[in-house]
All heavy atoms as an XYZ file, in Angstrom:
751
protein
N       0.823     -1.192      0.000
C       0.000      0.000      0.000
C       0.871      1.262      0.000
O       0.578      2.214     -0.702
C      -0.910     -0.017      1.220
C      -1.892      1.129      1.219
C      -2.841      1.045      2.392
O      -3.276     -0.067      2.733
O      -3.101      2.094      2.964
N       1.947      1.269      0.788
C       2.832      2.433      0.831
C       3.556      2.634     -0.491
O       3.763      3.758     -0.929
C       3.841      2.283      1.965
C       3.246      2.488      3.331
C       4.293      2.366      4.426
O       5.485      2.595      4.122
O       3.921      2.049      5.554
N       3.946      1.516     -1.150
C       4.620      1.630     -2.443
C       3.691      2.218     -3.486
O       4.095      3.039     -4.311
C       5.115      0.262     -2.906
C       6.330     -0.238     -2.175
C       6.795     -1.578     -2.725
O       6.499     -1.868     -3.903
O       7.443     -2.317     -1.982
N       2.427      1.805     -3.451
C       1.453      2.323     -4.406
C       1.227      3.814     -4.189
O       1.164      4.587     -5.140
C       0.140      1.555     -4.226
C      -0.799      1.703     -5.394
C      -1.991      0.789     -5.229
O      -1.809     -0.443     -5.201
O      -3.104      1.336     -5.115
N       1.136      4.233     -2.944
C       0.965      5.652     -2.628
C       2.198      6.447     -3.019
O       2.109      7.568     -3.497
C       0.689      5.802     -1.132
C       0.361      7.217     -0.715
C       0.033      7.298      0.756
O      -0.800      6.509      1.219
O       0.640      8.152      1.426
N       3.367      5.856     -2.838
C       4.622      6.527     -3.164
C       4.751      6.727     -4.669
O       5.227      7.750     -5.131
C       5.791      5.691     -2.642
C       7.105      6.414     -2.654
C       8.182      5.592     -1.973
O       8.036      5.284     -0.788
O       9.150      5.264     -2.685
N       4.313      5.765     -5.476
C       4.409      5.882     -6.929
C       3.438      6.906     -7.484
O       3.709      7.550     -8.478
C       4.148      4.525     -7.583
C       5.269      3.545     -7.402
C       4.957      2.252     -8.105
C       6.068      1.242     -7.893
N       5.782     -0.038     -8.542
N       2.279      7.062     -6.874
C       1.266      7.960     -7.414
C       1.486      9.417     -7.022
O       0.883     10.301     -7.595
C      -0.128      7.514     -6.958
O      -0.244      7.669     -5.562
N       2.333      9.687     -6.050
C       2.562     11.048     -5.599
C       3.421     11.839     -6.566
O       4.177     11.299     -7.357
N       3.290     13.154     -6.508
C       4.088     14.052     -7.339
C       5.357     14.381     -6.575
O       5.303     14.748     -5.404
C       3.301     15.335     -7.659
C       4.164     16.302     -8.433
C       2.043     15.010     -8.425
N       6.478     14.262     -7.247
C       7.756     14.525     -6.598
C       8.567     15.511     -7.437
O       8.618     15.400     -8.649
C       8.566     13.236     -6.452
C       7.914     12.209     -5.594
C       8.743     10.957     -5.564
C       8.017      9.855     -4.843
N       8.695      8.590     -4.964
N       9.178     16.454     -6.754
C      10.126     17.358     -7.398
C      11.441     17.225     -6.666
O      11.484     17.198     -5.441
C       9.653     18.803     -7.328
C       8.523     19.201     -8.248
C       8.123     20.633     -7.972
C       8.901     19.026     -9.684
N      12.503     17.173     -7.435
C      13.812     17.055     -6.824
C      14.293     18.383     -6.262
O      13.821     19.458     -6.644
N      15.227     18.309     -5.363
C      15.796     19.505     -4.757
C      16.527     20.343     -5.810
O      16.529     21.577     -5.741
C      16.753     19.106     -3.634
C      17.343     20.222     -2.803
C      16.220     21.002     -2.123
C      18.292     19.658     -1.782
N      17.109     19.698     -6.791
C      17.814     20.406     -7.855
C      16.915     21.344     -8.634
O      17.345     22.416     -9.071
N      15.642     20.961     -8.807
C      14.697     21.832     -9.510
C      14.551     23.158     -8.781
O      14.601     24.221     -9.390
C      13.332     21.148     -9.626
C      13.399     19.852    -10.420
O      14.263     19.765    -11.313
O      12.609     18.940    -10.136
N      14.386     23.101     -7.479
C      14.210     24.322     -6.700
C      15.492     25.150     -6.659
O      15.433     26.373     -6.593
C      13.726     23.987     -5.286
C      12.334     23.436     -5.277
C      12.102     22.101     -5.036
C      11.261     24.261     -5.538
C      10.818     21.597     -5.041
C       9.966     23.775     -5.545
C       9.751     22.431     -5.295
N      16.629     24.492     -6.730
C      17.897     25.224     -6.764
C      18.005     26.034     -8.054
O      18.368     27.208     -8.034
C      19.094     24.266     -6.589
C      19.126     23.746     -5.160
C      20.406     24.958     -6.942
C      20.128     22.656     -4.909
N      17.648     25.422     -9.187
C      17.707     26.160    -10.449
C      16.689     27.282    -10.499
O      16.957     28.345    -11.057
C      17.527     25.218    -11.641
C      18.779     24.505    -12.018
C      18.957     23.168    -11.701
C      19.804     25.167    -12.675
C      20.123     22.506    -12.041
C      20.972     24.519    -13.024
C      21.130     23.186    -12.704
N      15.497     27.066     -9.903
C      14.515     28.150     -9.846
C      15.070     29.322     -9.046
O      14.937     30.479     -9.439
C      13.210     27.681     -9.185
C      12.480     26.572     -9.904
C      11.651     25.712     -9.204
C      12.601     26.377    -11.272
C      10.956     24.699     -9.838
C      11.923     25.364    -11.914
C      11.096     24.526    -11.186
O      10.426     23.529    -11.808
N      15.693     29.030     -7.914
C      16.225     30.104     -7.075
C      17.420     30.787     -7.724
O      17.618     31.986     -7.537
C      16.586     29.577     -5.692
O      17.630     28.638     -5.774
N      18.217     30.050     -8.500
C      19.339     30.668     -9.221
C      18.809     31.668    -10.244
O      19.342     32.774    -10.380
C      20.222     29.596     -9.889
C      21.170     30.216    -10.902
C      20.994     28.814     -8.847
N      17.740     31.295    -10.948
C      17.163     32.211    -11.935
C      16.615     33.466    -11.259
O      16.907     34.580    -11.692
C      16.057     31.518    -12.728
C      15.329     32.386    -13.749
C      16.299     32.891    -14.816
C      14.190     31.627    -14.384
N      15.870     33.299    -10.195
C      15.317     34.463     -9.490
C      16.442     35.286     -8.867
O      16.388     36.519     -8.862
C      14.279     34.021     -8.436
C      13.822     35.203     -7.599
C      13.082     33.376     -9.114
N      17.482     34.628     -8.376
C      18.631     35.354     -7.822
C      19.353     36.172     -8.873
O      19.770     37.305     -8.621
N      19.508     35.619    -10.065
C      20.142     36.356    -11.161
C      19.289     37.553    -11.560
O      19.796     38.645    -11.816
C      20.352     35.416    -12.357
C      20.835     36.094    -13.611
C      22.184     36.747    -13.430
C      22.619     37.397    -14.728
N      23.452     38.555    -14.508
N      17.995     37.354    -11.594
C      17.091     38.446    -11.941
C      17.129     39.526    -10.865
O      17.034     40.718    -11.160
C      15.655     37.905    -12.137
C      14.655     39.021    -12.278
C      15.613     37.003    -13.359
N      17.297     39.133     -9.615
C      17.323     40.099     -8.516
C      18.524     41.034     -8.615
O      18.486     42.140     -8.083
C      17.327     39.374     -7.176
N      19.583     40.606     -9.307
C      20.736     41.488     -9.479
C      20.424     42.661    -10.405
O      21.143     43.649    -10.395
C      21.957     40.724    -10.015
O      21.659     40.191    -11.299
C      22.370     39.615     -9.066
N      19.362     42.534    -11.199
C      18.944     43.636    -12.071
C      18.342     44.774    -11.258
O      18.206     45.880    -11.747
C      17.934     43.147    -13.104
N      17.968     44.489    -10.010
C      17.459     45.499     -9.088
C      16.193     46.166     -9.617
O      16.006     47.366     -9.483
C      18.531     46.535     -8.781
C      18.407     47.062     -7.374
O      17.646     46.546     -6.590
N      19.171     48.099     -7.073
N      15.327     45.372    -10.240
C      14.085     45.889    -10.791
C      12.949     44.971    -10.348
O      12.909     43.796    -10.713
C      14.182     45.943    -12.314
C      12.968     46.550    -12.947
O      12.271     47.316    -12.261
O      12.712     46.260    -14.123
N      12.025     45.518     -9.573
C      10.966     44.699     -8.984
C      10.021     44.135    -10.032
O       9.474     43.044     -9.843
C      10.199     45.518     -7.948
C      10.983     45.684     -6.708
C      11.672     46.794     -6.316
C      11.222     44.690     -5.706
N      12.320     46.554     -5.131
C      12.045     45.268     -4.732
C      10.818     43.375     -5.555
C      12.463     44.570     -3.617
C      11.233     42.680     -4.430
C      12.044     43.277     -3.482
N       9.800     44.837    -11.105
C       8.905     44.337    -12.148
C       9.449     43.058    -12.756
O       8.718     42.088    -12.937
C       8.741     45.401    -13.251
O       8.433     46.653    -12.665
C       7.660     45.013    -14.222
N      10.733     43.037    -13.066
C      11.356     41.861    -13.657
C      11.394     40.700    -12.666
O      11.152     39.552    -13.048
C      12.784     42.206    -14.133
O      12.732     43.378    -14.947
C      13.382     41.088    -14.929
N      11.678     40.994    -11.411
C      11.719     39.940    -10.395
C      10.344     39.296    -10.251
O      10.216     38.067    -10.237
C      12.196     40.504     -9.041
C      13.639     40.996     -9.157
C      12.070     39.470     -7.938
C      14.112     41.806     -7.969
N       9.309     40.119    -10.157
C       7.950     39.588    -10.010
C       7.530     38.796    -11.242
O       6.893     37.748    -11.127
C       6.968     40.727     -9.756
N       7.893     39.282    -12.432
C       7.526     38.582    -13.664
C       8.190     37.208    -13.735
O       7.547     36.229    -14.123
C       7.916     39.422    -14.883
N       9.453     37.119    -13.363
C      10.145     35.824    -13.386
C       9.583     34.872    -12.341
O       9.446     33.674    -12.598
C      11.641     36.015    -13.193
S      12.446     36.576    -14.681
N       9.250     35.408    -11.183
C       8.656     34.579    -10.136
C       7.327     33.991    -10.612
O       7.064     32.793    -10.475
C       8.468     35.417     -8.874
C       7.901     34.665     -7.706
C       8.671     33.756     -6.998
C       6.582     34.856     -7.306
C       8.156     33.064     -5.927
C       6.056     34.170     -6.239
C       6.847     33.272     -5.555
O       6.327     32.580     -4.496
N       6.483     34.829    -11.201
C       5.197     34.370    -11.719
C       5.401     33.384    -12.870
O       4.682     32.387    -12.981
C       4.337     35.581    -12.156
C       3.114     35.141    -12.929
C       3.931     36.390    -10.941
N       6.382     33.638    -13.727
C       6.655     32.739    -14.847
C       7.065     31.355    -14.358
O       6.650     30.343    -14.936
C       7.747     33.328    -15.736
N       7.871     31.294    -13.322
C       8.279     30.000    -12.776
C       7.076     29.268    -12.204
O       6.912     28.055    -12.402
C       9.389     30.185    -11.730
C      10.683     30.573    -12.444
C       9.598     28.920    -10.910
C      11.800     30.960    -11.521
N       6.188     29.977    -11.532
C       4.977     29.347    -11.002
C       4.058     28.860    -12.121
O       3.467     27.785    -12.024
C       4.239     30.315    -10.085
C       4.941     30.653     -8.774
C       4.124     31.664     -7.983
C       5.205     29.413     -7.961
N       3.945     29.634    -13.201
C       3.144     29.210    -14.350
C       3.752     27.955    -14.976
O       3.035     27.004    -15.313
C       3.033     30.350    -15.389
C       2.158     31.470    -14.853
C       2.482     29.837    -16.716
C       2.186     32.728    -15.705
N       5.058     27.946    -15.143
C       5.726     26.768    -15.702
C       5.567     25.547    -14.823
O       5.370     24.427    -15.317
N       5.644     25.740    -13.524
C       5.446     24.625    -12.595
C       4.018     24.102    -12.675
O       3.792     22.889    -12.673
C       5.780     25.074    -11.175
C       5.793     24.005    -10.103
C       6.790     22.900    -10.448
C       6.143     24.609     -8.760
N       3.037     24.999    -12.780
C       1.644     24.582    -12.920
C       1.435     23.819    -14.231
O       0.724     22.807    -14.252
C       0.723     25.793    -12.855
N       2.061     24.281    -15.306
C       1.968     23.571    -16.596
C       2.590     22.185    -16.493
O       2.046     21.213    -17.030
C       2.646     24.375    -17.694
S       1.780     25.869    -18.160
N       3.721     22.090    -15.823
C       4.377     20.798    -15.642
C       3.488     19.847    -14.845
O       3.349     18.674    -15.197
C       5.735     20.966    -14.937
O       6.548     21.839    -15.721
C       6.436     19.643    -14.764
N       2.887     20.348    -13.776
C       1.998     19.505    -12.977
C       0.759     19.096    -13.765
O       0.277     17.967    -13.627
C       1.608     20.223    -11.688
C       2.746     20.438    -10.695
C       2.261     21.271     -9.514
C       3.303     19.118    -10.229
N       0.253     19.980    -14.615
C      -0.884     19.641    -15.466
C      -0.499     18.539    -16.447
O      -1.237     17.562    -16.622
C      -1.374     20.886    -16.203
C      -2.547     20.677    -17.148
C      -3.811     20.398    -16.342
C      -2.734     21.891    -18.024
N       0.652     18.689    -17.087
C       1.121     17.654    -18.011
C       1.392     16.338    -17.294
O       1.144     15.258    -17.840
C       2.374     18.123    -18.751
C       2.177     19.230    -19.764
C       3.519     19.705    -20.296
C       1.294     18.764    -20.897
N       1.869     16.431    -16.075
C       2.118     15.232    -15.272
C       0.817     14.488    -14.988
O       0.772     13.266    -15.056
C       2.809     15.620    -13.968
C       3.206     14.499    -13.028
C       4.279     13.635    -13.687
C       3.724     15.058    -11.727
N      -0.242     15.233    -14.702
C      -1.523     14.580    -14.438
C      -2.138     14.000    -15.710
O      -2.869     13.022    -15.650
C      -2.491     15.554    -13.782
O      -2.867     16.558    -14.683
N      -1.837     14.586    -16.857
C      -2.369     14.070    -18.122
C      -1.608     12.820    -18.559
O      -2.214     11.792    -18.890
C      -2.301     15.152    -19.220
C      -3.285     16.274    -18.911
C      -2.593     14.563    -20.595
C      -3.153     17.487    -19.802
N      -0.278     12.886    -18.586
C       0.521     11.771    -19.097
C       0.774     10.677    -18.068
O       1.116      9.566    -18.436
C       1.856     12.280    -19.648
C       1.708     13.116    -20.884
C       2.158     14.428    -20.898
C       1.116     12.614    -22.015
C       2.026     15.206    -22.027
C       0.969     13.378    -23.152
C       1.420     14.672    -23.151
N       0.677     11.008    -16.792
C       0.857     10.043    -15.700
C       2.190      9.306    -15.769
O       2.263      8.099    -15.553
C      -0.287      9.046    -15.653
C      -1.618      9.683    -15.408
C      -2.630      8.673    -14.953
N      -3.922      9.263    -14.809
C      -4.358      9.864    -13.711
N      -3.579      9.967    -12.677
N      -5.571     10.371    -13.662
N       3.227     10.037    -16.133
C       4.579      9.474    -16.080
C       5.538     10.590    -15.692
O       5.193     11.768    -15.737
C       4.988      8.830    -17.402
C       5.128      9.775    -18.556
C       5.614      9.032    -19.779
C       5.971     10.033    -20.864
N       6.567      9.393    -22.010
N       6.719     10.211    -15.288
C       7.702     11.184    -14.803
C       8.090     12.160    -15.910
O       8.376     11.758    -17.034
C       8.931     10.461    -14.280
N       8.088     13.436    -15.571
C       8.481     14.497    -16.500
C       9.513     15.384    -15.822
O       9.462     15.586    -14.613
C       7.270     15.356    -16.876
C       6.145     14.692    -17.646
C       4.963     15.638    -17.741
C       6.612     14.300    -19.025
N      10.437     15.937    -16.585
C      11.383     16.882    -15.986
C      10.659     18.185    -15.627
O       9.858     18.693    -16.395
C      12.422     17.096    -17.085
C      11.721     16.742    -18.347
C      10.703     15.699    -17.996
N      10.950     18.709    -14.456
C      10.260     19.908    -13.980
C      10.939     21.194    -14.442
O      10.344     22.252    -14.390
C      10.181     19.887    -12.461
N      12.169     21.123    -14.880
C      12.912     22.340    -15.204
C      12.574     22.994    -16.543
O      12.442     24.215    -16.589
C      14.412     22.043    -15.174
C      15.043     22.026    -13.798
C      16.492     21.618    -13.912
C      14.919     23.364    -13.137
N      12.471     22.276    -17.640
C      12.431     22.958    -18.947
C      11.322     23.990    -19.110
O      11.585     25.096    -19.577
C      12.258     21.817    -19.941
C      12.733     20.613    -19.253
C      12.473     20.833    -17.799
N      10.112     23.669    -18.735
C       9.007     24.601    -18.962
C       9.163     25.841    -18.085
O       9.042     26.973    -18.563
C       7.654     23.904    -18.705
C       7.463     22.766    -19.712
C       6.507     24.888    -18.812
C       6.266     21.892    -19.448
N       9.457     25.650    -16.810
C       9.599     26.786    -15.893
C      10.774     27.676    -16.256
O      10.665     28.902    -16.241
C       9.764     26.291    -14.462
O       8.604     25.658    -14.021
N      11.895     27.076    -16.573
C      13.073     27.867    -16.934
C      12.833     28.603    -18.253
O      13.204     29.781    -18.397
C      14.332     26.972    -17.008
C      14.640     26.382    -15.633
C      15.518     27.736    -17.548
C      14.991     27.401    -14.570
N      12.168     27.948    -19.205
C      11.852     28.598    -20.479
C      10.972     29.822    -20.246
O      11.272     30.922    -20.741
C      11.155     27.607    -21.419
C      10.691     28.215    -22.708
C      11.594     28.535    -23.703
C       9.349     28.479    -22.911
C      11.163     29.109    -24.889
C       8.910     29.050    -24.087
C       9.812     29.362    -25.081
N       9.886     29.642    -19.483
C       9.019     30.781    -19.180
C       9.770     31.865    -18.417
O       9.600     33.055    -18.685
C       7.793     30.346    -18.376
C       6.679     29.770    -19.203
C       6.024     28.623    -18.790
C       6.273     30.359    -20.373
C       4.995     28.080    -19.528
C       5.253     29.835    -21.131
C       4.598     28.691    -20.710
N      10.594     31.476    -17.460
C      11.342     32.442    -16.672
C      12.279     33.284    -17.521
O      12.346     34.505    -17.365
N      13.001     32.639    -18.424
C      13.943     33.368    -19.286
C      13.202     34.278    -20.259
O      13.593     35.428    -20.469
C      14.865     32.380    -20.011
C      15.807     31.727    -19.003
C      15.647     33.064    -21.123
C      16.628     30.591    -19.558
N      12.120     33.770    -20.850
C      11.330     34.596    -21.777
C      10.758     35.817    -21.054
O      10.860     36.945    -21.542
C      10.204     33.762    -22.427
C      10.782     32.683    -23.335
C       9.224     34.649    -23.186
C      11.589     33.210    -24.504
N      10.163     35.602    -19.880
C       9.600     36.718    -19.122
C      10.692     37.694    -18.704
O      10.463     38.899    -18.664
C       8.853     36.203    -17.885
C       7.432     35.793    -18.142
C       7.089     35.007    -19.219
C       6.435     36.190    -17.273
C       5.796     34.618    -19.440
C       5.121     35.810    -17.478
C       4.797     35.019    -18.577
N      11.881     37.188    -18.380
C      12.984     38.068    -17.989
C      13.329     39.030    -19.125
O      13.402     40.247    -18.917
C      14.213     37.243    -17.606
C      15.451     38.070    -17.385
C      15.597     38.843    -16.247
C      16.467     38.097    -18.333
C      16.722     39.613    -16.042
C      17.598     38.863    -18.149
C      17.727     39.617    -16.995
O      18.836     40.386    -16.806
N      13.543     38.482    -20.314
C      13.945     39.345    -21.428
C      12.814     40.263    -21.880
O      13.052     41.432    -22.177
C      14.481     38.513    -22.588
C      15.853     37.982    -22.337
C      16.084     36.620    -22.201
C      16.922     38.838    -22.193
C      17.354     36.138    -21.942
C      18.195     38.374    -21.937
C      18.404     37.015    -21.815
N      11.596     39.766    -21.925
C      10.475     40.610    -22.340
C      10.258     41.735    -21.337
O      10.064     42.891    -21.719
C       9.196     39.762    -22.522
C       7.970     40.641    -22.666
C       9.329     38.856    -23.734
N      10.321     41.409    -20.056
C      10.092     42.439    -19.039
C      11.222     43.452    -19.012
O      10.976     44.661    -18.961
C       9.941     41.797    -17.648
O       8.919     40.813    -17.714
C       9.562     42.818    -16.611
N      12.469     42.971    -19.069
C      13.590     43.906    -18.959
C      13.794     44.732    -20.221
O      14.247     45.869    -20.141
C      14.873     43.161    -18.598
O      15.247     42.294    -19.632
N      13.451     44.187    -21.379
C      13.701     44.901    -22.637
C      12.488     45.648    -23.180
O      12.642     46.577    -23.964
C      14.203     43.923    -23.713
C      15.520     43.255    -23.365
C      16.662     44.242    -23.205
O      16.718     45.238    -23.950
O      17.502     44.001    -22.321
N      11.274     45.250    -22.789
C      10.074     45.884    -23.334
C       9.278     46.599    -22.247
O       8.987     47.790    -22.365
C       9.185     44.836    -24.054
C       7.891     45.467    -24.533
C       9.925     44.193    -25.207
N       8.915     45.884    -21.205
C       8.013     46.442    -20.207
C       8.665     47.535    -19.361
O       8.061     48.587    -19.129
C       7.474     45.325    -19.309
C       6.362     45.711    -18.352
C       5.148     46.198    -19.117
C       6.004     44.548    -17.462
N       9.887     47.319    -18.895
C      10.551     48.318    -18.057
C      10.796     49.634    -18.784
O      10.505     50.701    -18.229
C      11.856     47.770    -17.488
C      11.613     46.757    -16.390
O      10.532     46.790    -15.773
O      12.521     45.942    -16.147
N      11.328     49.616    -20.020
C      11.468     50.904    -20.722
C      10.126     51.602    -20.950
O      10.035     52.826    -20.846
C      12.114     50.526    -22.052
C      12.825     49.255    -21.780
C      11.982     48.541    -20.777
N       9.072     50.820    -21.211
C       7.753     51.414    -21.404
C       7.260     52.068    -20.113
O       6.791     53.211    -20.121
C       6.761     50.345    -21.865
C       5.302     50.794    -21.980
C       5.158     51.825    -23.091
C       4.404     49.612    -22.206
N       7.401     51.368    -19.002
C       6.971     51.917    -17.713
C       7.791     53.149    -17.360
O       7.256     54.145    -16.866
C       7.060     50.836    -16.614
C       6.866     51.437    -15.231
C       6.047     49.743    -16.861
N       9.080     53.113    -17.614
C       9.931     54.279    -17.328
C       9.553     55.474    -18.191
O       9.542     56.615    -17.716
C      11.405     53.926    -17.521
C      11.910     52.997    -16.449
O      11.365     52.950    -15.349
N      12.947     52.242    -16.774
N       9.244     55.230    -19.455
C       8.843     56.311    -20.351
C       7.498     56.911    -19.924
O       7.319     58.132    -19.914
C       8.751     55.806    -21.791
C       8.445     56.867    -22.815
C       9.548     57.908    -22.952
O      10.724     57.579    -22.730
O       9.217     59.065    -23.292
N       6.570     56.042    -19.552
C       5.284     56.533    -19.050
C       5.460     57.327    -17.757
O       4.788     58.341    -17.547
C       4.323     55.367    -18.827
C       3.809     54.661    -20.077
C       2.986     53.437    -19.693
C       3.014     55.587    -20.955
N       6.373     56.874    -16.915
C       6.652     57.586    -15.673
C       7.284     58.939    -15.943
O       6.956     59.936    -15.282
C       7.549     56.729    -14.778
C       7.656     57.286    -13.392
O       6.789     58.015    -12.932
N       8.745     56.939    -12.711
N       8.217     58.996    -16.902
C       8.854     60.274    -17.246
C       7.838     61.281    -17.772
O       7.945     62.477    -17.513
C       9.966     60.060    -18.273
C      11.157     59.354    -17.694
O      11.285     59.308    -16.441
O      11.985     58.819    -18.479
N       6.879     60.807    -18.540
C       5.855     61.696    -19.095
C       4.682     61.876    -18.129
O       3.715     62.556    -18.486
C       5.345     61.134    -20.414
C       6.401     61.121    -21.489
C       5.856     60.561    -22.759
N       6.906     60.473    -23.759
C       6.684     60.461    -25.032
N       5.448     60.527    -25.506
N       7.687     60.359    -25.877
N       4.755     61.241    -16.990
C       3.715     61.300    -15.953
C       2.353     60.863    -16.493
O       1.324     61.507    -16.273
C       3.648     62.674    -15.325
C       4.895     63.028    -14.569
C       4.783     64.324    -13.824
O       3.849     65.092    -14.007
N       5.750     64.586    -12.970
N       2.381     59.751    -17.223
C       1.159     59.134    -17.720
C       0.879     57.934    -16.829
O       1.716     57.029    -16.726
C       1.304     58.694    -19.188
C       1.597     59.892    -20.060
C       0.055     57.961    -19.656
C       1.924     59.549    -21.497
N      -0.260     57.906    -16.198
C      -0.597     56.831    -15.279
C      -1.743     56.009    -15.846
O      -2.754     56.568    -16.284
C      -0.959     57.386    -13.907
C       0.159     58.188    -13.287
C       0.104     59.570    -13.268
C       1.270     57.564    -12.771
C       1.127     60.312    -12.719
C       2.308     58.292    -12.220
C       2.238     59.678    -12.195
N      -1.576     54.725    -15.815
C      -2.617     53.838    -16.346
C      -3.462     53.288    -15.232
O      -3.084     52.969    -14.200
C      -1.986     52.675    -17.129
C      -1.119     53.091    -18.309
C      -0.506     51.869    -18.944
C      -1.939     53.850    -19.322
């Protein structure tokens, strides 16, 4: 009974969380809260997608690729597009 319960449970390795924290730590060096929040949310979205795929396929899947992909994409989009836009709107004192 314990083996059956152990096989059906969702497991994430410690290494997955280390890579997530490395990505967020690297983003934190940019010293921009918008980018940090976007990467954090992207990692959570990727983790949710991984768990959804895990429930559909019912076999072991790597937890890193989807979350890291979303995190990197959100990092570049936020730092290169969203931050300059927000700064420009702030300079012109346009509030949304």
